N, C-alpha and C positions, 0 to 999 in steps of 0.2 A: 503493500501499499504510501502508497505518495506524501512524503512526507514522518513517516512511521521512524521515530525512534527504533534505536538499538542497546538491548543493554551493550554498550564496548566500553572502553576504557576512554577518558578524554582525551583530547590531546593536545596541546599547546604550539604553540609561535609567539613568538618575540619578539616585538614586530620593531624597527629604529628604533622606536620612544625609549626601546630598554625595556616599557612593560609590554604585562608578557598577554597574547591573546588564547582564548579558551574557545570551545566547542565537542559537540557528541557527532558525532556523523549522524548524519540518519541513512536507512538504505539507499535511496538512489544516490547518496555522494562515497557509497563502498563497495557497487556495483561502478561505477563509473573513475573510481583510482584507477590512478596504473598500475601495470604487470609491478611493476621493480618496488610498487608498494604491497602487493598485495606476499602471500607466502607461498611460492610454488609448493604441489606436492617433491614428496623424498625418491616417490620412485621414476623423475625428472632427473639426479643426477645418478650416472653413470657408481656398477656394483662396484669398479675397481677405485674406486673414486671415494666410496663411502667409506669401502676398507682401507682407503694409506687413511678415509679421516681417526675413522677407531685404533689406528695400529698408531698412525706417527703427530695426532694432529692435537693439543690442550690448550688447545686455546686461541683465541682469533686474533691475537695478540703476536702471536708466533709462529699464525699461519700467513701472517700479513709480514713480519720476518722473510718466513723461509722465502715472496712473493718479489720482494723485496731484494732480494739478490737474485731470485730467477729475473729479475725483468734488467741487469744486463750481470751477464753473469763471467767476465772479464776482468771482473773487478776484485777491487779484493780489497773489503769493507776494514776501518778499522769497527772497534765499536763503538767506540765516542760516534767516530758517519751512523751506525747503526741505531742511538739512543736520542738522536737529532733527527732522524730523519723519522722518527716514528714517534717525539714530541714522548722520548721513554725516559726513564737516567739511565746511566750506564749499570747500576746493575744488574738489573735485569736483560735490557740488552744482552749482558754480555749470560748469562744465565741462560733463554731462549736460544743465542748463537752456540751455544755447548749443547746442551743437548741437541741441538741440529745436527752438530758433527758429533755425536755422540752416537748418533740414528742416522752416516752410515749422507745424511741428505745434504749437506755444504763441510767442506774441509778448510784444516788453518788450527788458530786457534797457541800456532807456537811462539815463542819470542820474535814481533814482537806483533802484540795478542789482531792476527788482520785472518779473516774469511772471507771465504766468496763461497757461490753456488756451485754445485759438483754432488748428484743424485747420479746412482745407479744406471745406468740406459735400458735397465728393465723400469725404472719409476720414475724415470725425464719423462714417457709419453704420460702414463696420473697426472704429475705436480706441472703439467701442461691443459691439459682434459680439468683441472682441480682450479686452477686456472684460473680457466674461461667462465666458469661453473659462478665458481666469486662474485665476481664481474656483468657475470650475469640474478644469477640469483642465490645471495646473498644472505639474505634471511632465513634460508633453505644449509645454504652452510652447513649455518651460524647457528642454525636449529638445531644441527649433527654434531654439530662440535661437543656444545656444553646438552643435549640431553646422552649422552655416555655415562654413564656412568661411576665412579672416585674409579683412583682405584684400589683405597679405605671399603668403600664400600664391597668390588672385588674379589677383596684381598675378605673382609671378613664372611661370603660366599664361602666361597672357598675351600672352608675355614669347617663349611657345616656342609659338606659333599662327601658324599657316603664313595668311597671309595674300594674298591674290590686290591684283596692281597694276593698277591700269587706264591 
């Protein structure tokens, strides 16, 4: 029904004056939203990309660091360069870079601390697909990242798993 109000969170826009304008979505405005605002189905993301996210990506920030290095694969990035590009702290940037290095997705880490994009050949195309999905379906990709159970939850579940002793 036109003009019917949906039970959805309020949206806020910051105006140039600094004030915030808040409004509720109507059914008509929700269907008029551009595709990038709505979350497309997870099925639109390939199985290989979903598996890569499950195994290697812990946060959107970590993914953005990987994609930053992928964007200029021949460049060697310092921790400070990555922190500046990501508007982050050097400590956090170094943690993400070291995690990516341990996973074999970037090389480096020696003194002086410089890193470059260098995934194994079989993962390069998957990361390319992930970059495309993140560019076109960001909400869905971020949802996949944050829908994974944490390692603490997984370890707790594993502790209660009944195993057959041979």
